[in-house]
LOGUKE-799792 format. One record per residue (C-alpha): residue number from 1; x, y, z. Coordinates in Angstrom, 3 decimals, padded with zeros to 6 digits. Layout:
N
<rec num="NUM" u="X" v="Y" w="Z"/>
...
END
This chain:
261
<rec num="1" u="010.424" v="-004.520" w="-024.333"/>
<rec num="2" u="008.829" v="-007.581" w="-022.721"/>
<rec num="3" u="005.203" v="-007.589" w="-021.737"/>
<rec num="4" u="006.262" v="-007.701" w="-018.114"/>
<rec num="5" u="008.212" v="-004.454" w="-018.477"/>
<rec num="6" u="005.483" v="-002.330" w="-020.061"/>
<rec num="7" u="006.001" v="000.364" w="-017.426"/>
<rec num="8" u="009.811" v="000.309" w="-017.414"/>
<rec num="9" u="011.259" v="003.620" w="-016.282"/>
<rec num="10" u="007.895" v="005.059" w="-015.261"/>
<rec num="11" u="007.469" v="006.725" w="-011.865"/>
<rec num="12" u="004.026" v="005.949" w="-010.457"/>
<rec num="13" u="002.789" v="007.625" w="-007.281"/>
<rec num="14" u="000.717" v="005.519" w="-004.872"/>
<rec num="15" u="-001.615" v="007.494" w="-002.625"/>
<rec num="16" u="-002.793" v="004.723" w="-000.308"/>
<rec num="17" u="-001.970" v="004.639" w="003.403"/>
<rec num="18" u="001.698" v="003.763" w="003.865"/>
<rec num="19" u="001.026" v="000.391" w="005.508"/>
<rec num="20" u="-001.357" v="-000.602" w="002.696"/>
<rec num="21" u="000.695" v="000.409" w="-000.331"/>
<rec num="22" u="002.705" v="-002.785" w="-000.770"/>
<rec num="23" u="000.181" v="-004.733" w="-002.899"/>
<rec num="24" u="-000.039" v="-002.006" w="-005.523"/>
<rec num="25" u="003.706" v="-001.315" w="-005.333"/>
<rec num="26" u="004.435" v="-004.980" w="-006.079"/>
<rec num="27" u="002.109" v="-004.991" w="-009.089"/>
<rec num="28" u="003.795" v="-001.886" w="-010.476"/>
<rec num="29" u="007.324" v="-003.138" w="-009.800"/>
<rec num="30" u="006.525" v="-006.373" w="-011.641"/>
<rec num="31" u="005.837" v="-004.256" w="-014.724"/>
<rec num="32" u="009.127" v="-002.384" w="-014.415"/>
<rec num="33" u="007.742" v="000.792" w="-012.861"/>
<rec num="34" u="009.256" v="002.721" w="-009.971"/>
<rec num="35" u="006.559" v="002.983" w="-007.269"/>
<rec num="36" u="006.621" v="006.327" w="-005.474"/>
<rec num="37" u="005.040" v="006.544" w="-002.031"/>
<rec num="38" u="002.688" v="009.462" w="-001.539"/>
<rec num="39" u="000.669" v="008.384" w="001.522"/>
<rec num="40" u="-002.086" v="010.991" w="001.481"/>
<rec num="41" u="-004.240" v="009.199" w="004.039"/>
<rec num="42" u="-003.729" v="007.252" w="007.228"/>
<rec num="43" u="-006.031" v="004.572" w="008.603"/>
<rec num="44" u="-006.330" v="003.379" w="012.184"/>
<rec num="45" u="-008.675" v="001.416" w="014.420"/>
<rec num="46" u="-011.468" v="003.403" w="016.036"/>
<rec num="47" u="-014.234" v="001.500" w="017.805"/>
<rec num="48" u="-016.654" v="002.613" w="020.488"/>
<rec num="49" u="-016.403" v="000.095" w="023.326"/>
<rec num="50" u="-020.114" v="000.413" w="024.033"/>
<rec num="51" u="-021.131" v="-000.042" w="020.381"/>
<rec num="52" u="-018.803" v="-003.019" w="020.120"/>
<rec num="53" u="-020.246" v="-004.632" w="023.236"/>
<rec num="54" u="-023.813" v="-004.087" w="022.025"/>
<rec num="55" u="-022.976" v="-005.523" w="018.603"/>
<rec num="56" u="-021.258" v="-008.606" w="019.948"/>
<rec num="57" u="-024.245" v="-009.386" w="022.175"/>
<rec num="58" u="-026.462" v="-009.328" w="019.077"/>
<rec num="59" u="-023.997" v="-010.974" w="016.711"/>
<rec num="60" u="-025.775" v="-014.313" w="016.403"/>
<rec num="61" u="-029.067" v="-012.575" w="015.587"/>
<rec num="62" u="-027.972" v="-010.745" w="012.436"/>
<rec num="63" u="-029.092" v="-012.050" w="009.054"/>
<rec num="64" u="-026.598" v="-010.073" w="006.971"/>
<rec num="65" u="-023.257" v="-008.399" w="007.597"/>
<rec num="66" u="-022.070" v="-005.812" w="005.070"/>
<rec num="67" u="-018.476" v="-004.793" w="004.409"/>
<rec num="68" u="-017.608" v="-002.027" w="001.962"/>
<rec num="69" u="-013.818" v="-002.171" w="002.363"/>
<rec num="70" u="-010.917" v="-004.424" w="003.241"/>
<rec num="71" u="-010.246" v="-002.174" w="006.226"/>
<rec num="72" u="-013.663" v="-003.002" w="007.640"/>
<rec num="73" u="-012.952" v="-006.719" w="007.379"/>
<rec num="74" u="-009.483" v="-006.360" w="008.881"/>
<rec num="75" u="-010.463" v="-004.303" w="011.902"/>
<rec num="76" u="-013.747" v="-006.089" w="012.616"/>
<rec num="77" u="-012.255" v="-009.561" w="012.635"/>
<rec num="78" u="-009.196" v="-008.469" w="014.610"/>
<rec num="79" u="-011.644" v="-007.442" w="017.317"/>
<rec num="80" u="-013.828" v="-010.529" w="016.820"/>
<rec num="81" u="-010.947" v="-012.945" w="017.371"/>
<rec num="82" u="-009.903" v="-011.090" w="020.514"/>
<rec num="83" u="-013.330" v="-011.953" w="021.933"/>
<rec num="84" u="-014.118" v="-015.352" w="020.365"/>
<rec num="85" u="-012.005" v="-018.381" w="019.514"/>
<rec num="86" u="-014.653" v="-020.043" w="017.350"/>
<rec num="87" u="-015.909" v="-018.645" w="014.038"/>
<rec num="88" u="-019.269" v="-020.280" w="014.783"/>
<rec num="89" u="-019.972" v="-017.382" w="017.141"/>
<rec num="90" u="-021.094" v="-015.592" w="013.962"/>
<rec num="91" u="-024.125" v="-017.870" w="013.808"/>
<rec num="92" u="-025.856" v="-018.148" w="010.426"/>
<rec num="93" u="-024.954" v="-014.659" w="009.274"/>
<rec num="94" u="-024.569" v="-014.057" w="005.513"/>
<rec num="95" u="-021.956" v="-011.744" w="004.037"/>
<rec num="96" u="-022.375" v="-008.999" w="001.445"/>
<rec num="97" u="-019.427" v="-006.955" w="000.176"/>
<rec num="98" u="-018.312" v="-004.232" w="-002.192"/>
<rec num="99" u="-015.249" v="-004.963" w="-004.323"/>
<rec num="100" u="-013.106" v="-007.958" w="-005.212"/>
<rec num="101" u="-010.477" v="-007.171" w="-002.582"/>
<rec num="102" u="-013.111" v="-007.070" w="000.157"/>
<rec num="103" u="-014.548" v="-010.368" w="-001.062"/>
<rec num="104" u="-011.085" v="-011.914" w="-001.018"/>
<rec num="105" u="-010.512" v="-010.707" w="002.547"/>
<rec num="106" u="-013.712" v="-012.502" w="003.622"/>
<rec num="107" u="-012.822" v="-015.665" w="001.691"/>
<rec num="108" u="-009.355" v="-015.686" w="003.259"/>
<rec num="109" u="-011.184" v="-016.292" w="006.549"/>
<rec num="110" u="-012.867" v="-019.339" w="004.966"/>
<rec num="111" u="-016.186" v="-017.532" w="004.889"/>
<rec num="112" u="-018.547" v="-017.335" w="001.940"/>
<rec num="113" u="-019.624" v="-014.112" w="000.234"/>
<rec num="114" u="-023.268" v="-014.407" w="-000.790"/>
<rec num="115" u="-023.850" v="-010.974" w="-002.300"/>
<rec num="116" u="-021.393" v="-008.897" w="-004.328"/>
<rec num="117" u="-022.468" v="-006.483" w="-007.070"/>
<rec num="118" u="-020.503" v="-006.211" w="-010.304"/>
<rec num="119" u="-020.268" v="-002.468" w="-009.757"/>
<rec num="120" u="-018.102" v="-001.696" w="-006.764"/>
<rec num="121" u="-020.161" v="000.823" w="-004.850"/>
<rec num="122" u="-022.658" v="000.888" w="-002.003"/>
<rec num="123" u="-025.613" v="001.856" w="-004.160"/>
<rec num="124" u="-025.174" v="-001.248" w="-006.297"/>
<rec num="125" u="-024.768" v="-003.425" w="-003.216"/>
<rec num="126" u="-027.982" v="-002.112" w="-001.676"/>
<rec num="127" u="-029.847" v="-002.723" w="-004.930"/>
<rec num="128" u="-028.566" v="-006.285" w="-005.207"/>
<rec num="129" u="-029.366" v="-007.074" w="-001.588"/>
<rec num="130" u="-032.893" v="-005.741" w="-001.999"/>
<rec num="131" u="-033.274" v="-007.954" w="-005.069"/>
<rec num="132" u="-032.670" v="-011.053" w="-002.929"/>
<rec num="133" u="-036.054" v="-010.444" w="-001.283"/>
<rec num="134" u="-034.532" v="-011.263" w="002.099"/>
<rec num="135" u="-034.583" v="-007.873" w="003.808"/>
<rec num="136" u="-038.116" v="-007.428" w="005.142"/>
<rec num="137" u="-037.595" v="-007.323" w="008.954"/>
<rec num="138" u="-034.090" v="-008.763" w="008.498"/>
<rec num="139" u="-031.378" v="-007.638" w="010.916"/>
<rec num="140" u="-028.395" v="-006.167" w="009.061"/>
<rec num="141" u="-025.032" v="-005.052" w="010.431"/>
<rec num="142" u="-023.091" v="-002.544" w="008.318"/>
<rec num="143" u="-019.416" v="-002.404" w="009.279"/>
<rec num="144" u="-018.037" v="001.029" w="008.429"/>
<rec num="145" u="-015.303" v="003.601" w="008.721"/>
<rec num="146" u="-015.812" v="007.216" w="009.720"/>
<rec num="147" u="-016.193" v="008.434" w="006.125"/>
<rec num="148" u="-018.719" v="005.913" w="004.831"/>
<rec num="149" u="-021.784" v="007.371" w="003.168"/>
<rec num="150" u="-025.235" v="006.625" w="004.610"/>
<rec num="151" u="-026.646" v="005.611" w="001.219"/>
<rec num="152" u="-026.556" v="001.867" w="001.925"/>
<rec num="153" u="-028.234" v="002.223" w="005.304"/>
<rec num="154" u="-030.967" v="004.484" w="003.937"/>
<rec num="155" u="-031.808" v="002.160" w="001.043"/>
<rec num="156" u="-031.855" v="-000.944" w="003.244"/>
<rec num="157" u="-034.107" v="000.726" w="005.799"/>
<rec num="158" u="-036.441" v="001.740" w="002.976"/>
<rec num="159" u="-036.602" v="-001.988" w="002.148"/>
<rec num="160" u="-037.788" v="-002.594" w="005.760"/>
<rec num="161" u="-034.504" v="-003.997" w="007.058"/>
<rec num="162" u="-033.464" v="-003.332" w="010.651"/>
<rec num="163" u="-030.001" v="-001.828" w="010.255"/>
<rec num="164" u="-027.233" v="-001.333" w="012.818"/>
<rec num="165" u="-023.871" v="000.260" w="012.091"/>
<rec num="166" u="-020.510" v="-000.452" w="013.683"/>
<rec num="167" u="-017.605" v="001.872" w="012.950"/>
<rec num="168" u="-014.318" v="000.012" w="013.343"/>
<rec num="169" u="-011.747" v="002.348" w="011.751"/>
<rec num="170" u="-011.118" v="005.931" w="010.756"/>
<rec num="171" u="-009.508" v="007.486" w="007.703"/>
<rec num="172" u="-007.690" v="010.801" w="008.066"/>
<rec num="173" u="-005.741" v="013.109" w="005.774"/>
<rec num="174" u="-002.005" v="012.678" w="006.206"/>
<rec num="175" u="-000.112" v="015.977" w="006.326"/>
<rec num="176" u="002.893" v="015.575" w="004.024"/>
<rec num="177" u="004.423" v="019.012" w="004.622"/>
<rec num="178" u="007.575" v="017.618" w="006.243"/>
<rec num="179" u="007.452" v="014.162" w="004.664"/>
<rec num="180" u="010.366" v="012.979" w="002.525"/>
<rec num="181" u="007.943" v="011.438" w="000.037"/>
<rec num="182" u="006.437" v="014.858" w="-000.683"/>
<rec num="183" u="009.872" v="016.403" w="-001.134"/>
<rec num="184" u="010.722" v="013.696" w="-003.678"/>
<rec num="185" u="007.420" v="014.264" w="-005.481"/>
<rec num="186" u="007.933" v="018.034" w="-005.625"/>
<rec num="187" u="011.410" v="017.594" w="-007.085"/>
<rec num="188" u="010.791" v="014.819" w="-009.604"/>
<rec num="189" u="007.038" v="014.555" w="-010.115"/>
<rec num="190" u="005.722" v="011.302" w="-011.603"/>
<rec num="191" u="004.317" v="009.807" w="-014.780"/>
<rec num="192" u="001.033" v="009.106" w="-013.015"/>
<rec num="193" u="-000.692" v="009.434" w="-009.661"/>
<rec num="194" u="-003.118" v="006.634" w="-008.774"/>
<rec num="195" u="-006.106" v="007.343" w="-006.541"/>
<rec num="196" u="-008.017" v="004.542" w="-004.816"/>
<rec num="197" u="-010.371" v="006.647" w="-002.715"/>
<rec num="198" u="-012.113" v="010.001" w="-002.523"/>
<rec num="199" u="-010.376" v="010.749" w="000.780"/>
<rec num="200" u="-006.952" v="010.522" w="-000.889"/>
<rec num="201" u="-008.119" v="012.906" w="-003.618"/>
<rec num="202" u="-009.375" v="015.401" w="-001.053"/>
<rec num="203" u="-006.092" v="015.208" w="000.827"/>
<rec num="204" u="-004.146" v="015.764" w="-002.410"/>
<rec num="205" u="-006.270" v="018.769" w="-003.340"/>
<rec num="206" u="-005.864" v="020.332" w="000.100"/>
<rec num="207" u="-002.049" v="020.121" w="000.129"/>
<rec num="208" u="-001.080" v="022.405" w="-002.752"/>
<rec num="209" u="001.965" v="023.844" w="-001.003"/>
<rec num="210" u="003.328" v="020.492" w="000.165"/>
<rec num="211" u="002.901" v="018.915" w="-003.283"/>
<rec num="212" u="003.627" v="021.835" w="-005.644"/>
<rec num="213" u="005.926" v="020.589" w="-008.397"/>
<rec num="214" u="009.222" v="022.262" w="-009.220"/>
<rec num="215" u="009.704" v="023.640" w="-012.718"/>
<rec num="216" u="011.824" v="020.579" w="-013.639"/>
<rec num="217" u="009.381" v="018.001" w="-012.256"/>
<rec num="218" u="007.253" v="015.818" w="-014.502"/>
<rec num="219" u="003.540" v="016.635" w="-014.348"/>
<rec num="220" u="001.632" v="013.393" w="-013.709"/>
<rec num="221" u="-001.449" v="011.933" w="-015.326"/>
<rec num="222" u="-004.229" v="011.241" w="-012.840"/>
<rec num="223" u="-005.836" v="007.805" w="-012.566"/>
<rec num="224" u="-008.945" v="006.749" w="-010.631"/>
<rec num="225" u="-010.098" v="003.377" w="-009.326"/>
<rec num="226" u="-013.788" v="004.033" w="-009.937"/>
<rec num="227" u="-016.760" v="006.385" w="-010.400"/>
<rec num="228" u="-016.973" v="007.789" w="-006.866"/>
<rec num="229" u="-013.269" v="008.604" w="-006.804"/>
<rec num="230" u="-013.554" v="010.065" w="-010.286"/>
<rec num="231" u="-016.421" v="012.283" w="-009.160"/>
<rec num="232" u="-014.261" v="013.669" w="-006.351"/>
<rec num="233" u="-011.365" v="014.250" w="-008.757"/>
<rec num="234" u="-013.585" v="016.217" w="-011.122"/>
<rec num="235" u="-015.227" v="018.176" w="-008.294"/>
<rec num="236" u="-011.747" v="019.091" w="-007.022"/>
<rec num="237" u="-010.874" v="020.638" w="-010.373"/>
<rec num="238" u="-008.248" v="018.015" w="-011.200"/>
<rec num="239" u="-007.915" v="016.723" w="-014.759"/>
<rec num="240" u="-008.656" v="012.989" w="-015.001"/>
<rec num="241" u="-006.620" v="010.945" w="-017.477"/>
<rec num="242" u="-008.022" v="007.428" w="-016.973"/>
<rec num="243" u="-010.361" v="005.326" w="-014.833"/>
<rec num="244" u="-010.334" v="001.618" w="-014.021"/>
<rec num="245" u="-013.125" v="-000.409" w="-015.619"/>
<rec num="246" u="-013.638" v="-002.275" w="-012.345"/>
<rec num="247" u="-012.945" v="-000.989" w="-008.814"/>
<rec num="248" u="-009.881" v="-003.134" w="-008.221"/>
<rec num="249" u="-006.123" v="-002.641" w="-008.136"/>
<rec num="250" u="-005.628" v="-005.020" w="-011.065"/>
<rec num="251" u="-008.086" v="-003.062" w="-013.185"/>
<rec num="252" u="-006.446" v="000.228" w="-012.184"/>
<rec num="253" u="-003.034" v="-001.088" w="-013.226"/>
<rec num="254" u="-004.511" v="-002.335" w="-016.516"/>
<rec num="255" u="-005.909" v="001.134" w="-017.221"/>
<rec num="256" u="-002.521" v="002.649" w="-016.368"/>
<rec num="257" u="-000.690" v="000.323" w="-018.752"/>
<rec num="258" u="-003.178" v="001.093" w="-021.508"/>
<rec num="259" u="-002.553" v="004.813" w="-021.000"/>
<rec num="260" u="001.226" v="004.716" w="-020.633"/>
<rec num="261" u="002.371" v="001.391" w="-022.010"/>
END
């Protein structure tokens, strides 16, 4: 078997939102696997018009803008370019991010990431930002979704930063009761289920009836993209089989290959 086909014949369930599953599906297909859609969450734009207006009026006065997900980048800049036709409207703002994919999303806009922790979580980002010594009385905008934890904001405010938040999207559980993907999963199971977020884990754990495997189905191994997702898996009473070394899709696939290949 060639190196490129290390997952040949393996069924791998992807739990990301349906419209965001293609990147991981392509990586798995390239290794010979059969990607199985199991879209346990759905993501959509949700922005308060008043909060957006207030933020845009202040935009040139922020010292730092923080993104903790690709979704934040996508929905914020979609709104930004509806209002401005010149990237210079951002002023001299500096960008801090969590995760390689989020950094890449910023760089794809020809913007520079100036703070990114090696560990892909908000706690590490806050610690690294504080270490720059630039936060005392600095104005910081944290771009979030509805499920983001307040840890980053709390730590930055403790460092005397002036922090505003702008929610630009929401993540919801996706009911798979009548979904064809769930029927396929119940019948055949999978070799592994890959989780990229705590919200997907929570959705999986709450849908026992919709996802209950038949007696002939293959029971999957459970894989996690990082510590926070792993914590949710364990707290949900689900057995964890492997965890990515870094919070990225490439690292998750590497961990999967090591486990199954």
